[in-house]
VEXDREN-2710 file (C-alpha; in Angstrom, 1 decimal):
% VEXDREN-2710
k/r/px/py/pz
1/MET/13.3/-25.9/32.7
2/ILE/12.4/-25.8/29.0
3/GLY/8.7/-26.6/28.2
4/VAL/7.6/-28.5/25.2
5/LYS/4.5/-27.5/23.4
6/LYS/2.8/-30.2/21.4
7/ILE/0.9/-29.2/18.3
8/SER/-1.8/-31.5/17.0
9/ARG/-1.9/-32.0/13.3
10/PRO/-4.9/-33.2/11.4
11/GLU/-4.6/-36.8/10.3
12/LYS/-5.9/-36.5/7.0
13/LEU/-6.5/-33.5/4.5
14/THR/-10.0/-32.9/3.2
15/LEU/-10.8/-32.9/-0.5
16/TRP/-10.9/-29.2/-0.6
17/GLU/-7.4/-29.0/1.0
18/ARG/-6.0/-31.6/-1.3
19/ILE/-7.0/-29.9/-4.6
20/TYR/-5.4/-26.5/-3.6
21/LEU/-7.9/-24.6/-5.6
22/PRO/-8.7/-21.9/-3.0
23/GLU/-4.9/-21.2/-2.6
24/ILE/-4.4/-21.0/-6.4
25/ILE/-7.3/-18.5/-6.8
26/ARG/-6.0/-16.5/-3.8
27/GLY/-2.5/-16.3/-5.4
28/LEU/-3.9/-15.2/-8.7
29/PHE/-6.0/-12.5/-7.0
30/ILE/-2.9/-11.2/-5.3
31/THR/-1.0/-11.1/-8.6
32/ILE/-3.8/-9.4/-10.4
33/SER/-4.3/-6.8/-7.7
34/HIS/-0.6/-5.9/-7.8
35/PHE/-0.7/-5.7/-11.6
36/ILE/-3.7/-3.3/-11.5
37/ASP/-2.1/-1.2/-8.7
38/ASN/1.2/-0.9/-10.6
39/PHE/-0.6/0.0/-13.8
40/ILE/-2.7/2.7/-12.2
41/HIS/0.0/4.3/-10.1
42/MET/3.0/4.3/-12.4
43/LYS/4.7/7.2/-10.6
44/ARG/5.0/5.1/-7.4
45/ARG/6.8/2.3/-9.0
46/MET/10.4/1.6/-7.9
47/THR/11.3/0.3/-11.3
48/ILE/13.2/2.5/-13.7
49/GLU/13.0/2.0/-17.5
50/TYR/16.7/1.2/-18.0
51/PRO/18.6/1.9/-20.4
52/GLU/16.2/4.8/-21.5
53/VAL/16.2/6.3/-18.0
54/LYS/19.5/6.3/-16.1
55/LYS/19.5/6.0/-12.3
56/ASP/20.5/9.0/-10.2
57/ILE/23.8/8.3/-8.6
58/PRO/24.5/9.8/-5.2
59/TYR/27.4/12.0/-4.5
60/GLY/30.5/9.9/-3.4
61/TYR/29.5/6.8/-5.4
62/ARG/32.5/4.6/-6.0
63/GLY/32.5/3.9/-9.7
64/GLU/35.3/2.6/-12.0
65/HIS/38.8/3.7/-11.3
66/ARG/40.8/6.3/-13.1
67/LEU/44.3/7.7/-13.0
68/MET/45.0/11.4/-12.7
69/TRP/47.5/13.3/-14.9
70/ARG/50.2/15.8/-14.3
71/ALA/50.3/19.0/-16.3
72/ASP/52.9/17.5/-18.6
73/GLY/50.6/14.6/-19.5
74/SER/52.2/11.9/-17.4
75/VAL/50.5/9.9/-14.7
76/ARG/50.6/11.2/-11.2
77/CYS/51.5/7.9/-9.7
78/THR/54.9/7.7/-8.0
79/ALA/54.8/3.9/-7.7
80/CYS/54.9/4.1/-3.9
81/MET/52.9/0.8/-3.8
82/LEU/50.5/2.0/-1.0
83/CYS/47.4/1.2/-3.0
84/VAL/48.7/-2.2/-3.7
85/THR/49.4/-2.7/0.1
86/ALA/45.9/-1.3/1.1
87/CYS/43.9/-3.4/-1.4
88/PRO/42.2/-6.3/0.3
89/ALA/41.4/-8.1/-3.0
90/ASP/44.9/-7.9/-4.3
91/CYS/43.7/-6.7/-7.7
92/ILE/46.3/-3.9/-8.3
93/THR/49.6/-4.6/-10.0
94/ILE/52.3/-1.9/-10.4
95/VAL/55.7/-2.2/-12.1
96/ALA/57.9/0.9/-11.3
97/GLU/60.6/2.5/-13.3
98/GLU/63.0/5.4/-13.0
99/THR/62.0/8.8/-14.4
100/PRO/64.2/11.3/-16.2
101/ASP/62.7/14.1/-13.9
102/PRO/65.1/14.6/-11.0
103/ARG/62.2/15.8/-8.7
104/ILE/60.4/12.5/-9.1
105/GLU/62.1/9.3/-7.8
106/LYS/60.1/6.8/-9.8
107/ARG/56.9/6.3/-11.7
108/ALA/54.5/3.6/-12.8
109/LYS/55.7/1.8/-15.9
110/GLU/52.7/-0.5/-15.7
111/TYR/49.6/-0.1/-13.7
112/THR/46.8/-2.6/-13.9
113/ILE/43.6/-3.2/-12.0
114/ASP/41.6/-6.3/-12.4
115/GLU/38.1/-5.1/-12.1
116/LEU/36.7/-8.7/-11.7
117/LYS/38.6/-9.1/-8.4
118/CYS/38.0/-5.5/-7.1
119/VAL/35.4/-5.2/-4.3
120/PHE/35.2/-1.3/-4.9
121/CYS/36.1/-0.6/-1.3
122/GLY/38.0/2.6/-2.0
123/LEU/41.0/1.8/0.2
124/CYS/43.3/2.4/-2.7
125/VAL/42.0/5.9/-3.1
126/GLU/42.4/6.6/0.6
127/ALA/45.9/5.2/0.6
128/CYS/47.3/7.2/-2.3
129/PRO/49.4/10.2/-1.0
130/CYS/49.6/12.0/-4.4
131/ASP/45.9/11.7/-5.4
132/ALA/46.8/9.6/-8.4
133/ILE/43.9/7.2/-8.4
134/ARG/40.3/8.1/-8.0
135/MET/36.9/6.2/-8.1
136/ASP/34.8/9.2/-9.1
137/THR/33.9/8.3/-12.7
138/TYR/30.3/7.6/-11.6
139/LYS/30.3/4.7/-14.1
140/TYR/28.3/1.7/-13.0
141/GLU/27.8/0.0/-16.3
142/ASN/30.9/-2.1/-16.5
143/ALA/29.7/-5.3/-18.2
144/ASN/32.1/-6.8/-20.8
145/TYR/32.1/-9.8/-23.1
146/THR/35.5/-11.1/-22.1
147/ARG/37.6/-11.3/-19.0
148/GLU/40.5/-9.6/-20.6
149/SER/38.6/-6.4/-21.2
150/CYS/37.9/-6.2/-17.4
151/ILE/41.6/-5.9/-16.7
152/TYR/42.3/-2.1/-16.9
153/ASP/45.8/-1.1/-18.0
154/LYS/47.5/2.2/-17.4
155/ASN/46.3/3.7/-20.7
156/LYS/42.6/2.8/-20.1
157/LEU/42.8/4.1/-16.5
158/MET/44.3/7.4/-17.6
159/ASN/41.5/7.9/-20.2
160/ASN/38.6/6.6/-18.0
161/HIS/37.0/9.9/-17.1
162/ALA/33.3/10.6/-16.9
163/GLU/31.7/13.1/-19.2
164/GLY/32.8/16.7/-18.3
165/GLN/35.6/15.6/-15.9
166/SER/39.1/16.9/-16.1
167/PRO/41.9/14.4/-15.8
168/TYR/44.0/17.1/-14.0
169/SER/41.8/18.3/-11.1
170/VAL/38.8/17.6/-9.0
171/SER/35.4/17.8/-10.6
172/LEU/31.9/17.0/-9.5
END
């Protein structure tokens, strides 16, 4: 059987409790003590002075997308639509076209990713059989002024490489 515990409450607050002065002083004391502690021990602070100091990004961080190139300068994507199928946010759109190269059946004529819809899960990277799309740019500053600038087309994805990265092979 469930027991019930009755708690008695005071009928009326005292004058000291009604003016809240002790609690205000106690809150100010806590705030001032944190300010002094943070001022004295600046090395222990968790805050970084962004944008002057950039955050260290761990290996394997999923940043913005990029498309990889072939040696001839064309995109590696063969328009197999596996990344589109794997994407849970439905943010990737590919339009395929025939290629003049007889070794390649088709290629991506248009390749767009809506970064506003993307959940950065990395399933598109895992699904790609030809290593055409990667998320290893290590870019985390992707704020824009318009929604249209958050939709990355094929040209932007092919040139979206981090500093020192090659668009042809693995780096970092």
